[in-house]
C-alpha positions as CSV (number, residue, x, y, z in Angstrom):
1,M,-37.8,17.5,-24.5
2,K,-35.7,17.8,-21.3
3,N,-34.4,21.2,-22.4
4,I,-38.0,22.4,-23.0
5,I,-39.1,21.2,-19.5
6,K,-36.0,22.9,-18.0
7,Q,-36.9,26.2,-19.8
8,I,-40.4,26.0,-18.5
9,K,-39.2,25.5,-15.0
10,L,-36.9,28.5,-15.3
11,F,-39.7,30.6,-16.7
12,I,-42.0,29.6,-13.8
13,E,-39.2,30.6,-11.3
14,Y,-38.9,33.9,-13.1
15,I,-42.7,34.6,-12.9
16,I,-42.6,33.9,-9.2
17,V,-39.7,36.3,-8.7
18,L,-41.4,38.9,-10.9
19,L,-44.6,38.7,-8.8
20,L,-42.6,38.9,-5.6
21,F,-40.7,42.0,-6.8
22,F,-44.0,43.6,-7.9
23,L,-45.6,43.1,-4.5
24,L,-42.5,44.3,-2.6
25,S,-42.3,47.4,-4.7
26,L,-45.7,48.5,-3.5
27,L,-44.6,48.4,0.2
28,P,-42.9,51.2,2.2
29,M,-39.1,50.9,2.0
30,N,-38.6,50.0,5.7
31,F,-41.2,47.2,5.5
32,V,-39.4,45.7,2.5
33,S,-36.1,45.5,4.4
34,I,-37.8,44.1,7.5
35,L,-39.5,41.4,5.4
36,G,-36.2,40.4,3.9
37,N,-34.6,40.3,7.3
38,L,-37.3,38.1,8.8
39,A,-37.6,35.7,5.8
40,F,-33.8,35.0,5.6
41,R,-33.4,34.8,9.4
42,L,-36.1,32.1,9.4
43,F,-35.2,30.1,6.3
44,G,-31.4,30.8,5.9
45,P,-30.4,28.5,8.9
46,L,-32.4,25.7,7.2
47,S,-30.3,25.8,4.0
48,R,-27.1,24.0,3.1
49,S,-25.2,27.3,3.1
50,H,-25.8,27.6,6.9
51,K,-23.1,25.0,7.5
52,I,-20.6,27.0,5.5
53,T,-21.7,30.2,7.4
54,L,-21.1,28.6,10.8
55,L,-17.8,27.0,9.7
56,N,-16.5,30.4,8.4
57,L,-17.4,32.1,11.6
58,K,-15.7,29.5,13.7
59,N,-12.6,29.8,11.6
60,I,-12.4,33.5,12.4
61,F,-14.0,33.7,15.9
62,S,-12.6,30.6,17.4
63,S,-12.8,32.0,20.9
64,L,-16.5,32.8,20.7
65,R,-19.1,30.6,22.3
66,E,-21.4,28.5,20.0
67,G,-24.4,30.7,21.0
68,D,-22.6,33.9,20.0
69,I,-21.5,32.4,16.6
70,K,-25.1,31.5,15.9
71,K,-26.3,35.0,16.7
72,I,-23.8,36.5,14.2
73,A,-24.9,33.9,11.6
74,K,-28.5,34.7,12.1
75,K,-27.9,38.5,11.8
76,S,-25.8,37.8,8.7
77,W,-28.7,36.0,7.1
78,G,-30.9,38.9,8.0
79,N,-28.5,41.4,6.3
80,L,-28.4,39.1,3.2
81,G,-32.2,39.0,3.1
82,K,-32.4,42.8,3.4
83,T,-29.9,43.2,0.5
84,I,-31.8,40.9,-1.8
85,F,-35.2,42.3,-1.0
86,E,-33.9,45.8,-1.4
87,L,-33.2,45.2,-5.0
88,T,-36.9,46.0,-5.5
89,I,-36.3,49.4,-4.0
90,L,-32.7,50.1,-5.1
91,K,-33.6,53.1,-7.1
92,K,-35.5,54.6,-4.0
93,L,-32.6,53.8,-1.6
94,V,-30.1,55.8,-3.7
95,D,-32.5,58.7,-4.4
96,K,-31.1,61.6,-2.5
97,K,-34.6,62.8,-1.6
98,N,-35.0,59.8,0.7
99,N,-31.8,60.5,2.7
100,K,-30.9,56.8,3.0
101,V,-27.2,57.1,2.1
102,T,-24.6,59.3,3.8
103,L,-21.3,59.8,2.1
104,Y,-18.0,60.4,3.9
105,G,-14.5,61.1,2.5
106,L,-15.6,63.0,-0.6
107,E,-12.5,65.1,-0.2
108,N,-10.6,62.0,-1.3
109,L,-12.4,62.1,-4.7
110,K,-12.0,65.8,-5.3
111,T,-8.9,65.5,-7.5
112,L,-10.3,62.4,-9.2
113,I,-13.5,64.2,-10.2
114,E,-11.8,67.5,-11.2
115,K,-9.2,65.8,-13.4
116,N,-11.6,63.1,-14.6
117,E,-9.0,60.6,-13.4
118,Q,-9.6,56.9,-13.6
119,V,-9.2,54.7,-10.5
120,I,-10.1,51.2,-9.3
121,F,-12.5,51.3,-6.4
122,F,-12.7,48.2,-4.2
123,S,-15.1,47.1,-1.5
124,I,-16.6,43.9,-0.1
125,H,-19.9,42.0,0.2
126,Q,-20.9,43.9,3.3
127,S,-24.0,46.0,4.2
128,N,-25.9,46.4,0.9
129,W,-23.2,46.2,-1.8
130,E,-25.7,46.9,-4.6
131,L,-25.7,50.6,-3.6
132,L,-22.1,51.2,-4.7
133,V,-22.4,51.5,-8.5
134,P,-25.4,53.9,-8.5
135,V,-23.8,56.0,-5.7
136,I,-20.5,56.4,-7.5
137,D,-22.4,57.2,-10.7
138,Q,-24.3,60.0,-9.0
139,L,-21.0,61.6,-8.2
140,G,-20.3,62.1,-11.9
141,I,-17.8,59.2,-12.1
142,S,-18.2,56.7,-15.0
143,V,-17.8,53.3,-13.4
144,G,-18.1,49.7,-14.4
145,A,-18.7,46.7,-12.2
146,I,-18.5,42.9,-12.5
147,Y,-21.4,40.8,-11.3
148,R,-21.9,37.1,-10.9
149,H,-24.6,36.0,-13.2
150,I,-27.6,34.0,-12.0
151,N,-28.1,30.5,-13.5
152,N,-31.7,31.4,-14.4
153,K,-31.3,33.5,-17.5
154,F,-34.7,35.1,-17.2
155,I,-34.1,36.2,-13.6
156,D,-30.5,37.2,-14.4
157,K,-31.8,39.6,-17.1
158,F,-34.5,41.0,-14.8
159,I,-32.0,41.7,-11.9
160,L,-29.6,43.4,-14.4
161,K,-32.5,45.6,-15.5
162,K,-33.2,46.6,-11.9
163,R,-29.6,47.5,-11.4
164,N,-29.4,49.5,-14.5
165,Q,-32.6,51.4,-13.6
166,S,-30.8,52.6,-10.4
167,I,-28.0,54.3,-12.5
168,N,-28.6,57.9,-13.5
169,T,-26.3,58.0,-16.6
170,K,-25.6,55.7,-19.5
171,R,-21.8,55.9,-18.9
172,S,-21.7,53.4,-16.0
173,F,-22.3,49.7,-16.6
174,Y,-22.4,46.1,-15.3
175,T,-20.6,43.2,-17.0
176,P,-21.0,39.5,-16.0
177,K,-18.1,37.7,-14.6
178,G,-16.2,35.6,-17.1
179,K,-13.7,35.7,-20.0
180,E,-15.4,38.7,-21.6
181,S,-15.4,40.7,-18.4
182,A,-11.7,41.2,-18.5
183,K,-11.9,42.5,-22.1
184,E,-14.7,44.9,-21.1
185,I,-12.7,46.2,-18.1
186,I,-9.7,47.0,-20.3
187,S,-12.0,48.5,-22.9
188,A,-13.7,50.7,-20.2
189,I,-10.4,51.9,-18.9
190,K,-9.2,52.8,-22.3
191,N,-12.5,54.8,-22.7
192,N,-11.8,56.7,-19.5
193,S,-14.0,54.8,-17.1
194,S,-13.2,53.7,-13.6
195,M,-14.0,50.2,-12.1
196,I,-15.3,48.9,-8.8
197,L,-14.6,45.4,-7.6
198,L,-15.7,43.4,-4.6
199,I,-12.5,41.7,-3.7
200,D,-13.5,39.5,-0.8
201,Q,-14.6,36.3,-2.6
202,K,-12.6,33.2,-3.5
203,D,-10.9,33.2,-6.9
204,T,-10.0,29.6,-7.9
205,A,-7.6,31.0,-10.5
206,G,-6.1,33.5,-8.1
207,D,-3.0,33.6,-5.9
208,I,-2.6,32.1,-2.5
209,V,-2.8,35.0,0.0
210,K,-3.5,34.9,3.7
211,F,-6.9,36.3,4.7
212,F,-7.6,36.3,8.5
213,N,-4.3,34.4,8.6
214,I,-5.8,31.5,6.5
215,S,-4.2,30.8,3.1
216,T,-6.9,31.3,0.5
217,K,-7.2,31.6,-3.3
218,T,-7.5,35.4,-3.9
219,Q,-8.0,37.6,-6.9
220,T,-5.0,39.8,-7.7
221,G,-5.7,40.5,-11.4
222,F,-6.9,44.0,-10.7
223,L,-3.5,44.8,-9.2
224,K,-1.9,44.0,-12.5
225,I,-4.4,46.2,-14.3
226,A,-3.7,49.0,-11.8
227,R,0.0,48.7,-12.3
228,K,-0.2,48.5,-16.1
229,Y,-2.4,51.6,-16.4
230,N,-1.0,53.5,-13.3
231,L,-4.4,53.5,-11.6
232,K,-4.8,54.4,-7.9
233,L,-6.9,52.1,-5.7
234,I,-9.7,53.7,-3.5
235,P,-11.1,51.5,-0.7
236,I,-14.8,52.0,0.0
237,K,-16.3,51.0,3.4
238,N,-20.0,50.4,3.4
239,T,-22.0,50.2,6.6
240,R,-25.7,49.6,7.3
241,Y,-27.3,51.2,10.4
242,N,-30.9,51.1,11.6
243,T,-33.1,49.2,9.1
244,N,-31.9,50.6,5.7
245,N,-29.7,53.6,6.3
246,F,-26.2,53.4,5.1
247,S,-22.8,55.2,5.4
248,I,-20.4,54.9,2.5
249,S,-16.8,56.0,3.2
250,F,-14.3,56.7,0.5
251,Y,-10.7,56.2,1.8
252,P,-7.6,58.1,0.6
253,P,-6.2,56.5,-2.6
254,I,-3.5,53.9,-2.2
255,K,-0.8,52.6,-4.5
256,P,0.6,49.4,-3.0
257,F,2.6,48.7,-6.1
258,E,4.6,51.9,-5.9
259,T,7.2,50.2,-3.7
260,N,7.6,47.3,-6.3
261,M,6.1,44.8,-3.8
262,S,4.6,41.6,-5.2
263,D,0.9,41.1,-5.9
264,T,0.8,38.8,-2.9
265,K,2.2,41.3,-0.5
266,A,0.1,44.1,-2.0
267,M,-3.0,42.0,-1.6
268,L,-2.0,41.1,2.0
269,S,-2.0,44.8,2.9
270,I,-5.4,45.2,1.3
271,H,-6.7,42.2,3.2
272,K,-5.7,44.0,6.4
273,I,-8.0,46.8,5.5
274,I,-11.1,44.7,4.7
275,E,-10.5,42.4,7.7
276,K,-10.9,45.4,9.9
277,W,-14.2,46.3,8.3
278,I,-15.5,42.8,8.8
279,L,-14.4,42.6,12.4
280,E,-16.1,45.9,13.1
281,N,-19.5,44.7,11.7
282,P,-19.3,40.9,11.4
283,S,-23.0,40.4,11.1
284,Q,-23.1,42.5,7.9
285,W,-20.6,40.4,5.9
286,F,-21.5,37.6,3.5
287,W,-20.4,34.6,5.5
288,Q,-22.4,32.2,3.3
289,H,-19.7,32.2,0.7
290,N,-17.2,29.3,0.8
291,R,-14.3,31.7,1.2
292,F,-12.0,29.5,3.3
293,N,-12.6,26.1,1.5
């Protein structure tokens, strides 16, 4: 009986989300982003995650005044709200006709595309990270991505459908985080696909690596895969400007394992790259995650 009641509650949540997505899909793109910004700036600070947000900011910006910390936190909530609401218009955002996304560093992908070479792209939870898979797919690169599944199975399936609808080809794919995702990554690589990973979140099974000079559990498994299959790593910087315009920059390929450095040292060098991105636009990063314990 309890399970039935739980399933009913989950389904009601799904219907509410479905209705919200439908209503938002009827609105102009800018209005959708503005609503997400306003909603999360209003309600985000009332949530339990706000304490984590403020603590994370204080860990990194210890010299800032309390008021400045709160301003960054509020803007970060706004960016998160935009990103979530923009799932309803993801396909429109990546449509080239709408000129919402500007790409830089395409010369760094020329050889990759010409030779159909596989790589591991990496980025972080900044700006609107949902854009990355469809944008890479549009360049003619088959790419797979890992996502964290939502506890509500109905909503999880619906969000996955929205993501898949933004992809032009059937070559690219999403796989939920878990034991099976590692197998799917290896299978994809063997089938000539590249991967994109967001590498800024805590991995309880990972190695201890300093991030902003704080020792944190960090994922390094992708370095082992890159080393085993001789794959280059391509950093992707993602920046939001105005309401919902974006610049996505592809950096030159790096191979931190060529010098036989350890995973920890290689990851430390990668952390330096993403730390710079965060410091340049702190209000666009996902501070709500318990990254620093």
